[in-house]
N, C-alpha and C positions, 0 to 999 in steps of 0.2 A: 557352438559345436562342442560335441561331447568330449570331455577331457578324461585323460587316463587316470587322473587321481581318483575318479569316481566310475566314469563311464567312457562334451564340443564337446563326444561328440563328443556328442558331440562330447575328455576328462582332464585335460591339463589344466590346472589352475595357475596360480601365481608362482609356480615353480621356478627357482632360480637356476640359471644355466651357467655351467664351468666351461671356459673355452681354452683351447691353445696350449697344448704342452708340446714344444718342437724338438728339443735337442737333448741328446744324451752323449756324454763324452766317453762313455763306457763301450757302447755298441750302437749299431743301428736299429732303432726300434720301429715298430709297425708304422708309426707316426712319421718318423724320418723318411722312410721308404715311400709312403703315400705322399708325403710332401714332395719329395723329389720327382714322383710321377703326376703330380697335379691332381691327386685323389683325395677328397675330404672324407674323413671317417667319422660318422656321426651315430651316437647311440640313438634309437628310436623306440624305446620302450618294450612293445610287444610285437608279435607277428601281425601283419596287416590282414584284415579281413578279405581284402582283395584290392584291385586297382580300377575298378569301374567307377568313375566319379558320379555315376547315377545310383549306385547301390550302397557304397560306404558312407559312414557318417561320423568318424572319428578323427580327432587331431592327428593321430600318428599315422593315419592313411594320407591325411591331407598334406603332411610334409612331403611325402613322396609324390603325390599328384601335382604339387606346385612345380616340381621339377619336369614332369612329363607333360603337363597340359598347360595350355594359355587361353585365358578368356579374353573377351573384348577389351577388358580393362585389367590392368596388372599392378602390383603393389610397388611401392618405392622402398628399396631397402633401408633408407635413412629416415623417412618421414612417413608415419603411419597414416596421416591424413591425406596423402597425395594419391591421386589416381591417374597413372601412367597409361598411355595407349598400349595395348597388347596386340591381340590378333586384329584389332580395330585401330585405325590411326587416330580416330576421333569418334566420340559418342556425344552428341549434342541434343539438348531438350528444345521443345517449343516454348511458348511464353508461359504456358501454365505447368511445365515440367511433368506432364502427362503423356506426351508423346516423344519418343527418343529415336533418333536415327543414328545407326552406327555404319561407318565407312571402313570396310575390312581393307587390308593391305593387299595390294596386288601381287606382292611377292610372298604371300603367306602359303606355306606348303606343309602338308603332312610328312612324316618321316620317310614314306615311300615315294616322295616326289609329287603326289597328287595335290592339287591347289586346294587351299581352304576356302569354302565359299560360304555365302549367306545361307544356302540350303542346307549346309551342315549344321549351322545353328539352329535353324528352324526344326530340322530333323531331330536335333538334340533335345529341344525343349518339347517338343512332342513326345518323344521317348520318355523322358523324365516324368511327364504328367500323365501318360498313359496308366489308367488304374491297374491293368494286369502286370505291370512291372512291379509295382508295390514298393516304389522308391520311398525310403524313409525321410528324405530331405525334400519332398516334392513341394513342401510349403514354401520353400525359399523362393519358388516361382510364382508364388500367388500374387506377387506385386503385378503381374501381368493380367490385363482385363480378361476375364472369363476363365481363368487358370483354375481356379478352385471348382468351379462348376465341372469343368472338363475332367479333372483329377477325380472328382467324386462321383462321376458318371452322371450327373445331372444332365449334361450335354454329351453327344457323341462325337460332334463334328469340330475338329481342331480348328477350322476356319473361324470359329466363334471366339477363339483365344487371340489375344492383341500381338500377334506375330505375322509380319508381312515381308515376304521377300519381294524387294523392289528390283533388283537385278543381282547378278552373281556377287557383286561385292558391297550391296546396300541392303541393310536389314533395319525394318521400322518396328519398334516395340511400343504398343500402346498399354499404359499401366491403369490400374483400378482407381487411381486419383493421383493428385499432385504428389511427387516424390522428388523432392529437390536433391535428395541424398543418393539418387539411384547409381550414380558412378561408384559410389563406396560399396553398394550391394553387389555389383558386377564382379568385384574381386573374388567372390566366393566361388569354389570349384564347381558347384552345381550349374553355374552359368557358362562354363566351358563347354566346347563342343566336342562330340565324339565323332570318329569318322565314319559317316554313313555308308560309304562303299565297303568298308571292312565289317562293321556290324551286320550289315545285311548279307554279306557273303557267308557268314558263319551262323546266321540265325535270323529271327524275326526281330521287329522293333522293340518288342516287349518281352522278349524271351529271358526269363531269368536263368542264369547259368551259361548264357551265351559265351562260347569259348574265345571270343574275339580278344579278350584281355590276357590270354595265355602268352608266356614269353615268346613263343615262335609265331603268334599272330598279331601282337599288340602293334597299333600304329598311332603315334601321337604328334602334337604340334608345338611341344614346349621345347626348351632349350636343350633337354636331355632325352634320350631314348633308352629304354630298358636293355640292359646288357646281360644280366643274369639275375636269376631269383632261386636261392638255394634255401628250402623252408628252415626255419629256426637258426639259420646262419647268417644270411645277408640278403638284401637287394641292392644291385649296383646298377647305376645309370651311367651312361657315357654321351658325349657330345651328339647332338643332332645335326648334321651337316646341312639339312634343309630348313633349320630354324631360320627365320626372316633376319635375326639380329645374331646370327652365329659368330660373327667376326668379333663380337664384343663379349662373348662367353668366356670366362676367365679359366675356370676349372675344367679339367678334362674329364671329371667324373666324380661321383659322390657314392659312397658305400654306407648303406643304412643297416644298423645292426639291431636285431630286436633282444635288447637287454632288459629284462622285466625287473631285475633286482637293483635297486639303487646303489646299494653297497658294493655289488660287484661291478657295476658301471664306474663307480668313483675309482675303484681299484685299478680297472683298466685304464681309466684316464691317467691316473698317477703313475702307471707302469708304462706309458707311452704306446697305448693300443688304440686310443681315441683322440681326435683333435677336440671333439665336443660332446658333452654328455646331454641327454634329453632332460635330466633333473638331478636334483641333489637332495639327500636328506638334511634337516637342519644342522645335524652334528658335523656333517661334511662341510657344509657352508661356514660354520663357525671355525672349523679347522683351516680351510682354505683362507679365510680372512687374516688367520694368525700367521700361517706359515708360507703361503703363496698367493698374496693378495692381487698380484698382477695377472694371474691366471684365472681369476674369478671375475665373471661379469653376471650381474643380477639385473633382471628386467621384470616388470609386472605385466601380466596379461589384464586386459579388461574382462575380468571373470568373477564368478562367485562359487564357492564351495557350499554344499548343501546335502541333505539327505532327503531322497524321494521318499513318500509314504505311499503304499498301495491303498488307495482309499476305496477299492472294492472289497478289501478283507476286513472282517471284524477283528478288533474294535477300532481299527483305524478309519472306518468310515464314520466315526463319531468326531465331529469336530472338537468336542471338549477333550477327547484323549489326545488329539494332535496338539491342541493349544498347551495342554499340560506338559506333554514331552518336549514342546519347543521351549516353554517358559523357563525350565530349570537348567537349560543349557549355558554353561557359563562360557559364553563367546570369546571374552577377553582372555580368559585362561587358555582356551585352545589356540588362539591366535598367537599369544605370546609364548607358549610353551611348545607346541606341536609345529606351527608354521612360523616363518620369519618374514615380516613385512605385510602381513594380512592386517586388516582392521575387522572389527565385528560387524556382521551384516545383519541389518534389520529389515531389509527389503530385498527383492530378488535383483534389482538393477543397481549396479554401482554408480555413484554420481558421475554424470557424464555430460561435460560442457554446461549448457544452461539448464539441464533436466537434474532437478534434486528429487530422489525417490522419497516416498513416504516414510516417516519415522513413527510407527505406533507406540502408544504409552506401554511401558514395561508391565508385564504381569508378575506379581509377586510370587515367591514360592508357595505362601499360604494359599494364594488364589488357585495356583496350579493344583495343589493338593485337593483343594475343594472342587475343582472342575473334575478331577479323576474320581472322586467320590460320588459326585453327581452323576457320572457315566456308569457307575455300579462298581467301581474298584477302590472302596476305601482303604488307604494305606497300601495299595498295591494288591489287595486280597482279591484272589480270583483273576488276576490278569493273566492272560495267556502268555506263555513263554515264546516271544517273538523272536526272529532272527534278523541281525542286520547283515546285509549282503555287501560284501566289498570284493574289489578286484585284488589281484595280488601286488599289492602296493604297501610299503612300509608306512607311509604317512597315513593311508587309508586305514590301515590296521590300528595305529596309535589313537587315531581320531576316534574310531568306532569303540576302543576300550575307554576312551574318556568319557564318551556318552554313557557307555554301560555303567560306569561307576556312578555317574551323576544321577541316572535314573534309579539307581538301586538306593543310593544314600537320600535322595529327596522325595522319591515317590513310592519307594518299596517295589520297584518293577524291575524284574529280572529279564534280561534278553541274552541271546547267544550271537556269536559272530560266525558267519558263514563266508569263507573265503574261496573265491573261484578264479580260475585262469581268465585271461581277459575275453576271449571269444565265448566261453560259457557264460561269463557274467553278462556280457552284451545281450546274448540270447534270453537268459533269465529275465532281464530288464524288458526287452522287447515283448515277451510273452506274458508280462506281469506275474512272474512265478518268484515272487518275493514278498516279504513284508515291509521292510525298511531297508533302502540302499544308499550307500555312499555315492555321492554324485558331484559333479561340477559342470560349469557351463562357461566356455569362453565365447565372447561375443564375435559374430560372423561379420559385423559391419558396426560403426561407431554411431549407433542410435539405440535408444531404449528399446525399440520394438524387437530388436534381436533377442532380448531376455524375456519378452512378454508373449509374443505371439505363439511361441511353442506350447503354451499351457491351454491351447484351444481343443476341443474334442476332436479325436481322429488325426491329430497331429503326430507324426512319427517320433517326435522327440518329447512328447508329454510324458507318457510311461508312468501315470499316477492313477488314471482313471477318473481324475477330477474334471468336473464341467460345471461352468457357471454362465448361464444365459446372459446376466447382467454384465459380466466380464466381457463376453464375446461382443455384445452391443456396443460398448464403449470403444472397443478395439476397431470395430467397423466404422464407428463415427469418426475415429481418428484417420482413417484411411482417406476420407474425402476432406478433412480439414487442411487448408493452405496456410493458414496462420500458425506459425511455429508455437507461439505461446499458448494459444487455445488448444493446439494439437498435443502439447505436454500436458496440459491440465487434463485433458481426457485420459491420457496414458497413466497419468499419477491416480485418477480416480480408478482407473482399472487395477492399477497395482495394489491399491488399498484394499479392494476386494480379495485379491489373491493372497496378500499378507494376512488378512483377517482369517481367511478360511483355512490357511496353514496346509495346503497339500505337500509342501515341503518343509523340512526344518532347517532353516538357514543357519550358516556358520561364519563365514568370512568373505571379504573381498580381496 
């Protein structure tokens, strides 16, 4: 998922989180008042692009969507690997883990009181996969048999996709191959339902800009419903009385604040204006460790920080140039000096369970300089002045400056840094209107495929122009492999191709 450090998506990487400043003896702070009212005040980076789970693709949007919508399976707040029943009481596989049956809750309701049905989920999956909608995250549903062909227009009939409504409360999903970890995938917000009766009330199934998510129209099935949305100020949600488990919802509401500057956000936390920050700069983390360690909580995302290369532009279409730029990045220095808790990344996928990513041999600085000379730029002479695109994030700027210095010192290459606000940054990425871009990806589920499948041609999160038929072939072979060891071997072979061709410049896990 684009993370805001760079773009999860999907752009939050392993940013530490500061929690809970409650009391002030001098006066009642905003946190004091909100605590008394049962409202949680959260920093949430930037203004979200929207609240339609089929349109957005970033982490900051997903934070809000988790409060508003609930899929068949939901997350456990204490155990990352747990898969709890959500809108469904149970989701069970057949013996091959290829056909899964979901039994929905009879007391499931939308926030307007209308029952949540299997037809809502089938409609939602059809909507997300309909080509005219142009959903950037449609690939998350490619686990369904026939989904990719339908989404790419190869087939026009949704009945060819592995989605069957058995009855109002029973949904059968047939997958492209054995997927024993499918319950984990169902946690992602792309698998949530949208209210069919409301979407069609305000537009068509594939209408972009359908006003069904406007504050006065939106209907949801999660623990909270939208209370107010004031642009650049806040989004607030309140209890949804029709939620099936409303009796166990503790908070009365959550207020999400779009604070893009981490220093401003940290100051607001320390002044009693926030219960929790979206992220902290390394300096603030060090300060909190020293002065207020009880108020600091640090957690790691399963994620990777990197820089995308636009491989459709010269000279980045040349693999020698990309390899040279990658080789002189001092990952250890960046991880130690700019980030806290990162380790240098030499593959896209962080070590995950039994999967160990490939670790290619290091290319020396001398070899990098030779590669650049072979590409026609000896000592950096004649190399065009490229730009590094970043979002308005302090760590992204510091990281880009570090690369700027390394490339100047080791390769004689000069680059500029181009800073854009979040939405403009996302647009530039999606339109391939950039040279090199700061980026990050947080895994959508606990499997290496979440870091690898996005780099296929046409994927809404690829955004590099890179394409490798050999890479795609290995991924497709892995879809049909039931043996975990052989499947991981195929994924490792595919990742080795990706790392070797360097469409991204890896930094840290």
